[in-house]
PDB file with SEQRES, HELIX, SHEET and CRYST1 records, atoms N, CA, C and O in Angstrom:
SEQRES   1 A   88  MET PHE ARG LEU TRP ALA LYS THR TRP LYS ASN ASN ARG          
SEQRES   2 A   88  MET LEU SER ASP THR VAL ILE CYS ASP ASP SER SER ASP          
SEQRES   3 A   88  THR ARG THR HIS LYS VAL PHE ARG ALA LEU GLU GLU ILE          
SEQRES   4 A   88  CYS TYR GLN PHE ASP LEU SER GLN PRO ILE TRP LEU ASP          
SEQRES   5 A   88  SER ASN ILE ASN GLU PHE ARG ARG HIS ALA LYS ALA ARG          
SEQRES   6 A   88  PHE TYR GLN ASP SER PHE ILE ASP SER ILE ASP PHE ASP          
SEQRES   7 A   88  PHE LEU GLU ILE GLN VAL ILE GLU GLU ASP                      
HELIX    1 AA1 ARG A   28  PHE A   43  1                                  16    
HELIX    2 AA2 ASP A   52  HIS A   61  1                                  10    
HELIX    3 AA3 GLN A   68  SER A   70  5                                   3    
SHEET    1 AA1 4 ARG A  13  ASP A  22  0                                        
SHEET    2 AA1 4 PHE A   2  LYS A  10 -1                                        
SHEET    3 AA1 4 PHE A  79  GLU A  86 -1                                        
SHEET    4 AA1 4 LYS A  63  PHE A  66 -1                                        
CRYST1    1.000    1.000    1.000  90.00  90.00  90.00 P 1           1          
ATOM      1  N   MET A   1      35.768  94.871  -9.994  1.00  0.00           N  
ATOM      2  CA  MET A   1      34.801  93.786  -9.954  1.00  0.00           C  
ATOM      3  C   MET A   1      35.441  92.554 -10.580  1.00  0.00           C  
ATOM      4  O   MET A   1      36.024  92.623 -11.662  1.00  0.00           O  
ATOM      5  N   PHE A   2      35.325  91.433  -9.890  1.00  0.00           N  
ATOM      6  CA  PHE A   2      35.783  90.151 -10.375  1.00  0.00           C  
ATOM      7  C   PHE A   2      34.571  89.290 -10.642  1.00  0.00           C  
ATOM      8  O   PHE A   2      33.727  89.120  -9.762  1.00  0.00           O  
ATOM      9  N   ARG A   3      34.467  88.737 -11.854  1.00  0.00           N  
ATOM     10  CA  ARG A   3      33.342  87.870 -12.171  1.00  0.00           C  
ATOM     11  C   ARG A   3      33.826  86.589 -12.789  1.00  0.00           C  
ATOM     12  O   ARG A   3      34.663  86.601 -13.691  1.00  0.00           O  
ATOM     13  N   LEU A   4      33.291  85.456 -12.298  1.00  0.00           N  
ATOM     14  CA  LEU A   4      33.636  84.126 -12.786  1.00  0.00           C  
ATOM     15  C   LEU A   4      32.366  83.470 -13.300  1.00  0.00           C  
ATOM     16  O   LEU A   4      31.354  83.419 -12.601  1.00  0.00           O  
ATOM     17  N   TRP A   5      32.427  82.970 -14.526  1.00  0.00           N  
ATOM     18  CA  TRP A   5      31.275  82.323 -15.164  1.00  0.00           C  
ATOM     19  C   TRP A   5      31.509  80.816 -15.128  1.00  0.00           C  
ATOM     20  O   TRP A   5      32.569  80.337 -15.531  1.00  0.00           O  
ATOM     21  N   ALA A   6      30.530  80.081 -14.651  1.00  0.00           N  
ATOM     22  CA  ALA A   6      30.639  78.628 -14.580  1.00  0.00           C  
ATOM     23  C   ALA A   6      29.496  78.005 -15.389  1.00  0.00           C  
ATOM     24  O   ALA A   6      28.359  78.477 -15.357  1.00  0.00           O  
ATOM     25  N   LYS A   7      29.833  76.924 -16.120  1.00  0.00           N  
ATOM     26  CA  LYS A   7      28.847  76.236 -16.940  1.00  0.00           C  
ATOM     27  C   LYS A   7      29.065  74.715 -16.822  1.00  0.00           C  
ATOM     28  O   LYS A   7      30.199  74.244 -16.741  1.00  0.00           O  
ATOM     29  N   THR A   8      27.970  73.974 -16.815  1.00  0.00           N  
ATOM     30  CA  THR A   8      28.065  72.532 -16.926  1.00  0.00           C  
ATOM     31  C   THR A   8      27.633  72.134 -18.339  1.00  0.00           C  
ATOM     32  O   THR A   8      26.673  72.681 -18.882  1.00  0.00           O  
ATOM     33  N   TRP A   9      28.351  71.179 -18.925  1.00  0.00           N  
ATOM     34  CA  TRP A   9      28.114  70.754 -20.302  1.00  0.00           C  
ATOM     35  C   TRP A   9      27.879  69.251 -20.374  1.00  0.00           C  
ATOM     36  O   TRP A   9      28.509  68.478 -19.652  1.00  0.00           O  
ATOM     37  N   LYS A  10      26.992  68.857 -21.227  1.00  0.00           N  
ATOM     38  CA  LYS A  10      26.775  67.439 -21.555  1.00  0.00           C  
ATOM     39  C   LYS A  10      26.376  67.332 -23.029  1.00  0.00           C  
ATOM     40  O   LYS A  10      25.448  68.000 -23.483  1.00  0.00           O  
ATOM     41  N   ASN A  11      27.084  66.491 -23.754  1.00  0.00           N  
ATOM     42  CA  ASN A  11      26.830  66.286 -25.193  1.00  0.00           C  
ATOM     43  C   ASN A  11      26.791  67.599 -25.967  1.00  0.00           C  
ATOM     44  O   ASN A  11      25.883  67.850 -26.760  1.00  0.00           O  
ATOM     45  N   ASN A  12      27.803  68.431 -25.714  1.00  0.00           N  
ATOM     46  CA  ASN A  12      27.953  69.748 -26.368  1.00  0.00           C  
ATOM     47  C   ASN A  12      26.778  70.687 -26.145  1.00  0.00           C  
ATOM     48  O   ASN A  12      26.523  71.562 -26.974  1.00  0.00           O  
ATOM     49  N   ARG A  13      26.074  70.525 -25.067  1.00  0.00           N  
ATOM     50  CA  ARG A  13      24.973  71.418 -24.697  1.00  0.00           C  
ATOM     51  C   ARG A  13      25.183  71.923 -23.276  1.00  0.00           C  
ATOM     52  O   ARG A  13      25.558  71.166 -22.380  1.00  0.00           O  
ATOM     53  N   MET A  14      24.939  73.196 -23.090  1.00  0.00           N  
ATOM     54  CA  MET A  14      25.085  73.755 -21.766  1.00  0.00           C  
ATOM     55  C   MET A  14      23.823  73.421 -20.952  1.00  0.00           C  
ATOM     56  O   MET A  14      22.701  73.733 -21.349  1.00  0.00           O  
ATOM     57  N   LEU A  15      24.053  72.779 -19.807  1.00  0.00           N  
ATOM     58  CA  LEU A  15      22.954  72.382 -18.944  1.00  0.00           C  
ATOM     59  C   LEU A  15      22.583  73.502 -17.957  1.00  0.00           C  
ATOM     60  O   LEU A  15      21.405  73.783 -17.737  1.00  0.00           O  
ATOM     61  N   SER A  16      23.582  74.118 -17.382  1.00  0.00           N  
ATOM     62  CA  SER A  16      23.332  75.199 -16.412  1.00  0.00           C  
ATOM     63  C   SER A  16      24.528  76.128 -16.378  1.00  0.00           C  
ATOM     64  O   SER A  16      25.645  75.751 -16.731  1.00  0.00           O  
ATOM     65  N   ASP A  17      24.267  77.355 -15.942  1.00  0.00           N  
ATOM     66  CA  ASP A  17      25.363  78.318 -15.766  1.00  0.00           C  
ATOM     67  C   ASP A  17      25.028  79.271 -14.653  1.00  0.00           C  
ATOM     68  O   ASP A  17      23.877  79.413 -14.241  1.00  0.00           O  
ATOM     69  N   THR A  18      26.072  79.924 -14.176  1.00  0.00           N  
ATOM     70  CA  THR A  18      25.932  80.971 -13.142  1.00  0.00           C  
ATOM     71  C   THR A  18      27.140  81.886 -13.233  1.00  0.00           C  
ATOM     72  O   THR A  18      28.201  81.500 -13.724  1.00  0.00           O  
ATOM     73  N   VAL A  19      26.958  83.096 -12.755  1.00  0.00           N  
ATOM     74  CA  VAL A  19      28.061  84.064 -12.681  1.00  0.00           C  
ATOM     75  C   VAL A  19      28.213  84.452 -11.216  1.00  0.00           C  
ATOM     76  O   VAL A  19      27.239  84.801 -10.549  1.00  0.00           O  
ATOM     77  N   ILE A  20      29.428  84.388 -10.733  1.00  0.00           N  
ATOM     78  CA  ILE A  20      29.738  84.776  -9.368  1.00  0.00           C  
ATOM     79  C   ILE A  20      30.517  86.087  -9.401  1.00  0.00           C  
ATOM     80  O   ILE A  20      31.540  86.190 -10.078  1.00  0.00           O  
ATOM     81  N   CYS A  21      30.038  87.072  -8.680  1.00  0.00           N  
ATOM     82  CA  CYS A  21      30.698  88.371  -8.593  1.00  0.00           C  
ATOM     83  C   CYS A  21      31.359  88.544  -7.245  1.00  0.00           C  
ATOM     84  O   CYS A  21      30.803  88.142  -6.222  1.00  0.00           O  
ATOM     85  N   ASP A  22      32.552  89.144  -7.231  1.00  0.00           N  
ATOM     86  CA  ASP A  22      33.297  89.376  -6.002  1.00  0.00           C  
ATOM     87  C   ASP A  22      33.915  90.781  -6.049  1.00  0.00           C  
ATOM     88  O   ASP A  22      34.718  91.093  -6.929  1.00  0.00           O  
ATOM     89  N   ASP A  23      33.522  91.612  -5.089  1.00  0.00           N  
ATOM     90  CA  ASP A  23      34.009  92.985  -5.018  1.00  0.00           C  
ATOM     91  C   ASP A  23      35.064  93.188  -3.911  1.00  0.00           C  
ATOM     92  O   ASP A  23      35.472  94.314  -3.625  1.00  0.00           O  
ATOM     93  N   SER A  24      35.479  92.106  -3.319  1.00  0.00           N  
ATOM     94  CA  SER A  24      36.436  92.241  -2.211  1.00  0.00           C  
ATOM     95  C   SER A  24      37.825  92.631  -2.716  1.00  0.00           C  
ATOM     96  O   SER A  24      38.098  92.632  -3.917  1.00  0.00           O  
ATOM     97  N   SER A  25      38.673  92.956  -1.775  1.00  0.00           N  
ATOM     98  CA  SER A  25      40.048  93.383  -2.116  1.00  0.00           C  
ATOM     99  C   SER A  25      41.012  92.208  -1.947  1.00  0.00           C  
ATOM    100  O   SER A  25      42.219  92.416  -1.822  1.00  0.00           O  
ATOM    101  N   ASP A  26      40.496  90.984  -1.941  1.00  0.00           N  
ATOM    102  CA  ASP A  26      41.328  89.798  -1.809  1.00  0.00           C  
ATOM    103  C   ASP A  26      42.195  89.550  -3.039  1.00  0.00           C  
ATOM    104  O   ASP A  26      42.049  90.237  -4.050  1.00  0.00           O  
ATOM    105  N   THR A  27      43.078  88.592  -2.962  1.00  0.00           N  
ATOM    106  CA  THR A  27      43.901  88.226  -4.106  1.00  0.00           C  
ATOM    107  C   THR A  27      43.042  87.486  -5.134  1.00  0.00           C  
ATOM    108  O   THR A  27      41.951  87.007  -4.823  1.00  0.00           O  
ATOM    109  N   ARG A  28      43.553  87.406  -6.352  1.00  0.00           N  
ATOM    110  CA  ARG A  28      42.825  86.715  -7.420  1.00  0.00           C  
ATOM    111  C   ARG A  28      42.613  85.270  -7.065  1.00  0.00           C  
ATOM    112  O   ARG A  28      41.526  84.739  -7.295  1.00  0.00           O  
ATOM    113  N   THR A  29      43.617  84.607  -6.509  1.00  0.00           N  
ATOM    114  CA  THR A  29      43.519  83.202  -6.141  1.00  0.00           C  
ATOM    115  C   THR A  29      42.400  82.975  -5.119  1.00  0.00           C  
ATOM    116  O   THR A  29      41.610  82.041  -5.262  1.00  0.00           O  
ATOM    117  N   HIS A  30      42.330  83.821  -4.097  1.00  0.00           N  
ATOM    118  CA  HIS A  30      41.272  83.677  -3.108  1.00  0.00           C  
ATOM    119  C   HIS A  30      39.904  83.885  -3.716  1.00  0.00           C  
ATOM    120  O   HIS A  30      38.949  83.192  -3.367  1.00  0.00           O  
ATOM    121  N   LYS A  31      39.808  84.856  -4.640  1.00  0.00           N  
ATOM    122  CA  LYS A  31      38.542  85.114  -5.310  1.00  0.00           C  
ATOM    123  C   LYS A  31      38.095  83.909  -6.146  1.00  0.00           C  
ATOM    124  O   LYS A  31      36.915  83.559  -6.158  1.00  0.00           O  
ATOM    125  N   VAL A  32      39.032  83.289  -6.834  1.00  0.00           N  
ATOM    126  CA  VAL A  32      38.721  82.115  -7.666  1.00  0.00           C  
ATOM    127  C   VAL A  32      38.244  80.966  -6.787  1.00  0.00           C  
ATOM    128  O   VAL A  32      37.218  80.354  -7.082  1.00  0.00           O  
ATOM    129  N   PHE A  33      38.969  80.662  -5.711  1.00  0.00           N  
ATOM    130  CA  PHE A  33      38.567  79.553  -4.850  1.00  0.00           C  
ATOM    131  C   PHE A  33      37.257  79.820  -4.153  1.00  0.00           C  
ATOM    132  O   PHE A  33      36.451  78.902  -4.007  1.00  0.00           O  
ATOM    133  N   ARG A  34      37.010  81.042  -3.717  1.00  0.00           N  
ATOM    134  CA  ARG A  34      35.743  81.384  -3.081  1.00  0.00           C  
ATOM    135  C   ARG A  34      34.584  81.260  -4.084  1.00  0.00           C  
ATOM    136  O   ARG A  34      33.512  80.759  -3.744  1.00  0.00           O  
ATOM    137  N   ALA A  35      34.814  81.721  -5.326  1.00  0.00           N  
ATOM    138  CA  ALA A  35      33.787  81.621  -6.365  1.00  0.00           C  
ATOM    139  C   ALA A  35      33.511  80.157  -6.705  1.00  0.00           C  
ATOM    140  O   ALA A  35      32.357  79.765  -6.880  1.00  0.00           O  
ATOM    141  N   LEU A  36      34.570  79.348  -6.798  1.00  0.00           N  
ATOM    142  CA  LEU A  36      34.385  77.932  -7.105  1.00  0.00           C  
ATOM    143  C   LEU A  36      33.591  77.232  -5.984  1.00  0.00           C  
ATOM    144  O   LEU A  36      32.775  76.351  -6.252  1.00  0.00           O  
ATOM    145  N   GLU A  37      33.835  77.625  -4.767  1.00  0.00           N  
ATOM    146  CA  GLU A  37      33.098  77.071  -3.627  1.00  0.00           C  
ATOM    147  C   GLU A  37      31.605  77.415  -3.748  1.00  0.00           C  
ATOM    148  O   GLU A  37      30.748  76.562  -3.518  1.00  0.00           O  
ATOM    149  N   GLU A  38      31.304  78.662  -4.107  1.00  0.00           N  
ATOM    150  CA  GLU A  38      29.915  79.098  -4.294  1.00  0.00           C  
ATOM    151  C   GLU A  38      29.244  78.388  -5.478  1.00  0.00           C  
ATOM    152  O   GLU A  38      28.065  78.038  -5.421  1.00  0.00           O  
ATOM    153  N   ILE A  39      30.010  78.187  -6.536  1.00  0.00           N  
ATOM    154  CA  ILE A  39      29.507  77.475  -7.701  1.00  0.00           C  
ATOM    155  C   ILE A  39      29.113  76.037  -7.332  1.00  0.00           C  
ATOM    156  O   ILE A  39      28.031  75.566  -7.681  1.00  0.00           O  
ATOM    157  N   CYS A  40      30.006  75.361  -6.627  1.00  0.00           N  
ATOM    158  CA  CYS A  40      29.740  73.991  -6.209  1.00  0.00           C  
ATOM    159  C   CYS A  40      28.521  73.920  -5.284  1.00  0.00           C  
ATOM    160  O   CYS A  40      27.745  72.965  -5.325  1.00  0.00           O  
ATOM    161  N   TYR A  41      28.374  74.941  -4.460  1.00  0.00           N  
ATOM    162  CA  TYR A  41      27.180  74.982  -3.576  1.00  0.00           C  
ATOM    163  C   TYR A  41      25.908  75.125  -4.416  1.00  0.00           C  
ATOM    164  O   TYR A  41      24.923  74.421  -4.193  1.00  0.00           O  
ATOM    165  N   GLN A  42      25.944  76.059  -5.398  1.00  0.00           N  
ATOM    166  CA  GLN A  42      24.753  76.296  -6.207  1.00  0.00           C  
ATOM    167  C   GLN A  42      24.390  75.092  -7.087  1.00  0.00           C  
ATOM    168  O   GLN A  42      23.213  74.794  -7.289  1.00  0.00           O  
ATOM    169  N   PHE A  43      25.415  74.406  -7.607  1.00  0.00           N  
ATOM    170  CA  PHE A  43      25.169  73.252  -8.486  1.00  0.00           C  
ATOM    171  C   PHE A  43      25.077  71.931  -7.693  1.00  0.00           C  
ATOM    172  O   PHE A  43      24.860  70.875  -8.288  1.00  0.00           O  
ATOM    173  N   ASP A  44      25.239  71.979  -6.374  1.00  0.00           N  
ATOM    174  CA  ASP A  44      25.205  70.817  -5.500  1.00  0.00           C  
ATOM    175  C   ASP A  44      26.254  69.788  -5.926  1.00  0.00           C  
ATOM    176  O   ASP A  44      25.945  68.623  -6.175  1.00  0.00           O  
ATOM    177  N   LEU A  45      27.508  70.256  -6.002  1.00  0.00           N  
ATOM    178  CA  LEU A  45      28.647  69.422  -6.409  1.00  0.00           C  
ATOM    179  C   LEU A  45      29.672  69.376  -5.298  1.00  0.00           C  
ATOM    180  O   LEU A  45      29.712  70.248  -4.431  1.00  0.00           O  
ATOM    181  N   SER A  46      30.493  68.353  -5.336  1.00  0.00           N  
ATOM    182  CA  SER A  46      31.667  68.323  -4.453  1.00  0.00           C  
ATOM    183  C   SER A  46      32.721  69.212  -5.079  1.00  0.00           C  
ATOM    184  O   SER A  46      32.698  69.467  -6.283  1.00  0.00           O  
ATOM    185  N   GLN A  47      33.650  69.684  -4.253  1.00  0.00           N  
ATOM    186  CA  GLN A  47      34.727  70.547  -4.774  1.00  0.00           C  
ATOM    187  C   GLN A  47      35.633  69.741  -5.720  1.00  0.00           C  
ATOM    188  O   GLN A  47      36.089  68.658  -5.354  1.00  0.00           O  
ATOM    189  N   PRO A  48      35.893  70.249  -6.911  1.00  0.00           N  
ATOM    190  CA  PRO A  48      36.821  69.549  -7.809  1.00  0.00           C  
ATOM    191  C   PRO A  48      38.269  69.683  -7.327  1.00  0.00           C  
ATOM    192  O   PRO A  48      38.629  70.625  -6.621  1.00  0.00           O  
ATOM    193  N   ILE A  49      39.066  68.725  -7.727  1.00  0.00           N  
ATOM    194  CA  ILE A  49      40.502  68.735  -7.418  1.00  0.00           C  
ATOM    195  C   ILE A  49      41.193  69.440  -8.567  1.00  0.00           C  
ATOM    196  O   ILE A  49      40.934  69.145  -9.733  1.00  0.00           O  
ATOM    197  N   TRP A  50      42.081  70.379  -8.233  1.00  0.00           N  
ATOM    198  CA  TRP A  50      42.833  71.101  -9.270  1.00  0.00           C  
ATOM    199  C   TRP A  50      44.011  70.211  -9.716  1.00  0.00           C  
ATOM    200  O   TRP A  50      44.983  70.061  -8.976  1.00  0.00           O  
ATOM    201  N   LEU A  51      43.930  69.652 -10.858  1.00  0.00           N  
ATOM    202  CA  LEU A  51      45.030  68.856 -11.440  1.00  0.00           C  
ATOM    203  C   LEU A  51      45.995  69.821 -12.104  1.00  0.00           C  
ATOM    204  O   LEU A  51      45.660  70.984 -12.332  1.00  0.00           O  
ATOM    205  N   ASP A  52      47.194  69.341 -12.415  1.00  0.00           N  
ATOM    206  CA  ASP A  52      48.201  70.200 -13.080  1.00  0.00           C  
ATOM    207  C   ASP A  52      47.678  70.742 -14.404  1.00  0.00           C  
ATOM    208  O   ASP A  52      47.966  71.885 -14.758  1.00  0.00           O  
ATOM    209  N   SER A  53      46.928  69.952 -15.126  1.00  0.00           N  
ATOM    210  CA  SER A  53      46.374  70.387 -16.420  1.00  0.00           C  
ATOM    211  C   SER A  53      45.364  71.532 -16.226  1.00  0.00           C  
ATOM    212  O   SER A  53      45.290  72.451 -17.042  1.00  0.00           O  
ATOM    213  N   ASN A  54      44.592  71.459 -15.135  1.00  0.00           N  
ATOM    214  CA  ASN A  54      43.627  72.561 -14.836  1.00  0.00           C  
ATOM    215  C   ASN A  54      44.376  73.834 -14.485  1.00  0.00           C  
ATOM    216  O   ASN A  54      44.022  74.916 -14.953  1.00  0.00           O  
ATOM    217  N   ILE A  55      45.401  73.711 -13.670  1.00  0.00           N  
ATOM    218  CA  ILE A  55      46.167  74.893 -13.272  1.00  0.00           C  
ATOM    219  C   ILE A  55      46.825  75.550 -14.486  1.00  0.00           C  
ATOM    220  O   ILE A  55      46.749  76.767 -14.655  1.00  0.00           O  
ATOM    221  N   ASN A  56      47.466  74.747 -15.324  1.00  0.00           N  
ATOM    222  CA  ASN A  56      48.137  75.319 -16.474  1.00  0.00           C  
ATOM    223  C   ASN A  56      47.143  75.975 -17.459  1.00  0.00           C  
ATOM    224  O   ASN A  56      47.413  77.049 -17.997  1.00  0.00           O  
ATOM    225  N   GLU A  57      46.024  75.332 -17.679  1.00  0.00           N  
ATOM    226  CA  GLU A  57      45.008  75.906 -18.560  1.00  0.00           C  
ATOM    227  C   GLU A  57      44.456  77.203 -17.995  1.00  0.00           C  
ATOM    228  O   GLU A  57      44.233  78.157 -18.741  1.00  0.00           O  
ATOM    229  N   PHE A  58      44.228  77.253 -16.663  1.00  0.00           N  
ATOM    230  CA  PHE A  58      43.686  78.459 -16.052  1.00  0.00           C  
ATOM    231  C   PHE A  58      44.692  79.597 -16.092  1.00  0.00           C  
ATOM    232  O   PHE A  58      44.303  80.750 -16.281  1.00  0.00           O  
ATOM    233  N   ARG A  59      45.943  79.311 -15.924  1.00  0.00           N  
ATOM    234  CA  ARG A  59      47.014  80.342 -15.996  1.00  0.00           C  
ATOM    235  C   ARG A  59      47.109  80.947 -17.408  1.00  0.00           C  
ATOM    236  O   ARG A  59      47.268  82.157 -17.574  1.00  0.00           O  
ATOM    237  N   ARG A  60      47.008  80.080 -18.402  1.00  0.00           N  
ATOM    238  CA  ARG A  60      47.138  80.550 -19.790  1.00  0.00           C  
ATOM    239  C   ARG A  60      45.934  81.278 -20.315  1.00  0.00           C  
ATOM    240  O   ARG A  60      46.067  82.303 -20.983  1.00  0.00           O  
ATOM    241  N   HIS A  61      44.736  80.755 -20.017  1.00  0.00           N  
ATOM    242  CA  HIS A  61      43.525  81.265 -20.672  1.00  0.00           C  
ATOM    243  C   HIS A  61      42.480  81.842 -19.732  1.00  0.00           C  
ATOM    244  O   HIS A  61      41.425  82.289 -20.182  1.00  0.00           O  
ATOM    245  N   ALA A  62      42.758  81.839 -18.431  1.00  0.00           N  
ATOM    246  CA  ALA A  62      41.769  82.264 -17.407  1.00  0.00           C  
ATOM    247  C   ALA A  62      40.498  81.436 -17.530  1.00  0.00           C  
ATOM    248  O   ALA A  62      39.389  81.929 -17.327  1.00  0.00           O  
ATOM    249  N   LYS A  63      40.689  80.169 -17.864  1.00  0.00           N  
ATOM    250  CA  LYS A  63      39.573  79.253 -18.110  1.00  0.00           C  
ATOM    251  C   LYS A  63      40.052  77.816 -17.770  1.00  0.00           C  
ATOM    252  O   LYS A  63      41.196  77.453 -18.041  1.00  0.00           O  
ATOM    253  N   ALA A  64      39.168  77.033 -17.186  1.00  0.00           N  
ATOM    254  CA  ALA A  64      39.534  75.647 -16.856  1.00  0.00           C  
ATOM    255  C   ALA A  64      38.317  74.760 -16.965  1.00  0.00           C  
ATOM    256  O   ALA A  64      37.189  75.180 -16.706  1.00  0.00           O  
ATOM    257  N   ARG A  65      38.569  73.514 -17.356  1.00  0.00           N  
ATOM    258  CA  ARG A  65      37.502  72.519 -17.430  1.00  0.00           C  
ATOM    259  C   ARG A  65      37.810  71.380 -16.457  1.00  0.00           C  
ATOM    260  O   ARG A  65      38.914  70.836 -16.440  1.00  0.00           O  
ATOM    261  N   PHE A  66      36.810  71.037 -15.650  1.00  0.00           N  
ATOM    262  CA  PHE A  66      36.955  69.958 -14.703  1.00  0.00           C  
ATOM    263  C   PHE A  66      36.118  68.777 -15.165  1.00  0.00           C  
ATOM    264  O   PHE A  66      34.889  68.851 -15.193  1.00  0.00           O  
ATOM    265  N   TYR A  67      36.786  67.685 -15.527  1.00  0.00           N  
ATOM    266  CA  TYR A  67      36.144  66.467 -15.978  1.00  0.00           C  
ATOM    267  C   TYR A  67      35.924  65.525 -14.801  1.00  0.00           C  
ATOM    268  O   TYR A  67      36.240  65.883 -13.667  1.00  0.00           O  
ATOM    269  N   GLN A  68      35.396  64.342 -15.041  1.00  0.00           N  
ATOM    270  CA  GLN A  68      35.109  63.364 -14.001  1.00  0.00           C  
ATOM    271  C   GLN A  68      36.319  63.076 -13.127  1.00  0.00           C  
ATOM    272  O   GLN A  68      36.167  62.871 -11.923  1.00  0.00           O  
ATOM    273  N   ASP A  69      37.514  63.054 -13.701  1.00  0.00           N  
ATOM    274  CA  ASP A  69      38.729  62.733 -12.939  1.00  0.00           C  
ATOM    275  C   ASP A  69      39.081  63.808 -11.891  1.00  0.00           C  
ATOM    276  O   ASP A  69      39.933  63.574 -11.034  1.00  0.00           O  
ATOM    277  N   SER A  70      38.441  64.962 -11.954  1.00  0.00           N  
ATOM    278  CA  SER A  70      38.686  66.007 -10.959  1.00  0.00           C  
ATOM    279  C   SER A  70      37.710  65.929  -9.801  1.00  0.00           C  
ATOM    280  O   SER A  70      37.887  66.625  -8.801  1.00  0.00           O  
ATOM    281  N   PHE A  71      36.690  65.104  -9.913  1.00  0.00           N  
ATOM    282  CA  PHE A  71      35.660  64.994  -8.875  1.00  0.00           C  
ATOM    283  C   PHE A  71      35.744  63.644  -8.177  1.00  0.00           C  
ATOM    284  O   PHE A  71      36.008  62.623  -8.811  1.00  0.00           O  
ATOM    285  N   ILE A  72      35.521  63.647  -6.885  1.00  0.00           N  
ATOM    286  CA  ILE A  72      35.516  62.380  -6.139  1.00  0.00           C  
ATOM    287  C   ILE A  72      34.168  61.672  -6.390  1.00  0.00           C  
ATOM    288  O   ILE A  72      34.137  60.463  -6.618  1.00  0.00           O  
ATOM    289  N   ASP A  73      33.074  62.420  -6.348  1.00  0.00           N  
ATOM    290  CA  ASP A  73      31.745  61.851  -6.637  1.00  0.00           C  
ATOM    291  C   ASP A  73      31.540  61.766  -8.128  1.00  0.00           C  
ATOM    292  O   ASP A  73      32.211  62.441  -8.908  1.00  0.00           O  
ATOM    293  N   SER A  74      30.602  60.926  -8.509  1.00  0.00           N  
ATOM    294  CA  SER A  74      30.284  60.859  -9.961  1.00  0.00           C  
ATOM    295  C   SER A  74      29.438  62.074 -10.338  1.00  0.00           C  
ATOM    296  O   SER A  74      28.655  62.582  -9.535  1.00  0.00           O  
ATOM    297  N   ILE A  75      29.613  62.518 -11.556  1.00  0.00           N  
ATOM    298  CA  ILE A  75      28.874  63.702 -12.032  1.00  0.00           C  
ATOM    299  C   ILE A  75      27.973  63.266 -13.183  1.00  0.00           C  
ATOM    300  O   ILE A  75      28.267  62.307 -13.898  1.00  0.00           O  
ATOM    301  N   ASP A  76      26.867  63.995 -13.344  1.00  0.00           N  
ATOM    302  CA  ASP A  76      25.894  63.643 -14.402  1.00  0.00           C  
ATOM    303  C   ASP A  76      26.004  64.548 -15.620  1.00  0.00           C  
ATOM    304  O   ASP A  76      25.031  64.726 -16.352  1.00  0.00           O  
ATOM    305  N   PHE A  77      27.182  65.120 -15.841  1.00  0.00           N  
ATOM    306  CA  PHE A  77      27.472  65.950 -16.997  1.00  0.00           C  
ATOM    307  C   PHE A  77      28.889  65.647 -17.471  1.00  0.00           C  
ATOM    308  O   PHE A  77      29.622  64.936 -16.784  1.00  0.00           O  
ATOM    309  N   ASP A  78      29.285  66.161 -18.612  1.00  0.00           N  
ATOM    310  CA  ASP A  78      30.607  65.853 -19.163  1.00  0.00           C  
ATOM    311  C   ASP A  78      31.737  66.614 -18.475  1.00  0.00           C  
ATOM    312  O   ASP A  78      32.774  66.038 -18.148  1.00  0.00           O  
ATOM    313  N   PHE A  79      31.525  67.923 -18.257  1.00  0.00           N  
ATOM    314  CA  PHE A  79      32.539  68.718 -17.561  1.00  0.00           C  
ATOM    315  C   PHE A  79      31.941  70.010 -17.008  1.00  0.00           C  
ATOM    316  O   PHE A  79      30.894  70.478 -17.456  1.00  0.00           O  
ATOM    317  N   LEU A  80      32.635  70.564 -16.027  1.00  0.00           N  
ATOM    318  CA  LEU A  80      32.341  71.888 -15.471  1.00  0.00           C  
ATOM    319  C   LEU A  80      33.397  72.830 -16.017  1.00  0.00           C  
ATOM    320  O   LEU A  80      34.590  72.543 -15.917  1.00  0.00           O  
ATOM    321  N   GLU A  81      32.993  73.918 -16.576  1.00  0.00           N  
ATOM    322  CA  GLU A  81      33.917  74.914 -17.125  1.00  0.00           C  
ATOM    323  C   GLU A  81      33.797  76.199 -16.340  1.00  0.00           C  
ATOM    324  O   GLU A  81      32.694  76.695 -16.110  1.00  0.00           O  
ATOM    325  N   ILE A  82      34.933  76.740 -15.927  1.00  0.00           N  
ATOM    326  CA  ILE A  82      34.929  78.050 -15.268  1.00  0.00           C  
ATOM    327  C   ILE A  82      35.759  79.000 -16.111  1.00  0.00           C  
ATOM    328  O   ILE A  82      36.745  78.598 -16.728  1.00  0.00           O  
ATOM    329  N   GLN A  83      35.352  80.268 -16.134  1.00  0.00           N  
ATOM    330  CA  GLN A  83      36.070  81.265 -16.949  1.00  0.00           C  
ATOM    331  C   GLN A  83      35.968  82.609 -16.279  1.00  0.00           C  
ATOM    332  O   GLN A  83      34.883  83.026 -15.875  1.00  0.00           O  
ATOM    333  N   VAL A  84      37.083  83.289 -16.158  1.00  0.00           N  
ATOM    334  CA  VAL A  84      37.075  84.666 -15.636  1.00  0.00           C  
ATOM    335  C   VAL A  84      36.581  85.558 -16.774  1.00  0.00           C  
ATOM    336  O   VAL A  84      37.144  85.558 -17.868  1.00  0.00           O  
ATOM    337  N   ILE A  85      35.521  86.317 -16.498  1.00  0.00           N  
ATOM    338  CA  ILE A  85      34.989  87.183 -17.554  1.00  0.00           C  
ATOM    339  C   ILE A  85      35.236  88.669 -17.224  1.00  0.00           C  
ATOM    340  O   ILE A  85      35.043  89.530 -18.082  1.00  0.00           O  
ATOM    341  N   GLU A  86      35.662  88.971 -15.985  1.00  0.00           N  
ATOM    342  CA  GLU A  86      35.988  90.349 -15.683  1.00  0.00           C  
ATOM    343  C   GLU A  86      36.914  90.378 -14.471  1.00  0.00           C  
ATOM    344  O   GLU A  86      36.697  89.696 -13.470  1.00  0.00           O  
ATOM    345  N   GLU A  87      37.959  91.201 -14.608  1.00  0.00           N  
ATOM    346  CA  GLU A  87      38.878  91.401 -13.495  1.00  0.00           C  
ATOM    347  C   GLU A  87      39.153  92.897 -13.328  1.00  0.00           C  
ATOM    348  O   GLU A  87      39.173  93.650 -14.302  1.00  0.00           O  
ATOM    349  N   ASP A  88      39.362  93.306 -12.095  1.00  0.00           N  
ATOM    350  CA  ASP A  88      39.678  94.695 -11.906  1.00  0.00           C  
ATOM    351  C   ASP A  88      41.160  94.937 -11.872  1.00  0.00           C  
ATOM    352  O   ASP A  88      41.596  96.078 -11.716  1.00  0.00           O  
TER     353      ASP A  88                                                      
END                                                                             
């Protein structure tokens, strides 16, 4: 089971969160991208752009934060944080 937890934050307070579960036999990368797509659909957001800093942070900590510079549209929160909480 692969689970990805997503949270939106503003002024050090969590505004919303969701957990996406994936039981498929796909690669980790495909699971992350598919989960992020579902997260953006649930939160009604545009897809964030993966900057080098996001990629490096995700590789090191299985966690990444997407700030305004990762989104084309303006966002009404400080950042979107994704974190892998379970991997098979």
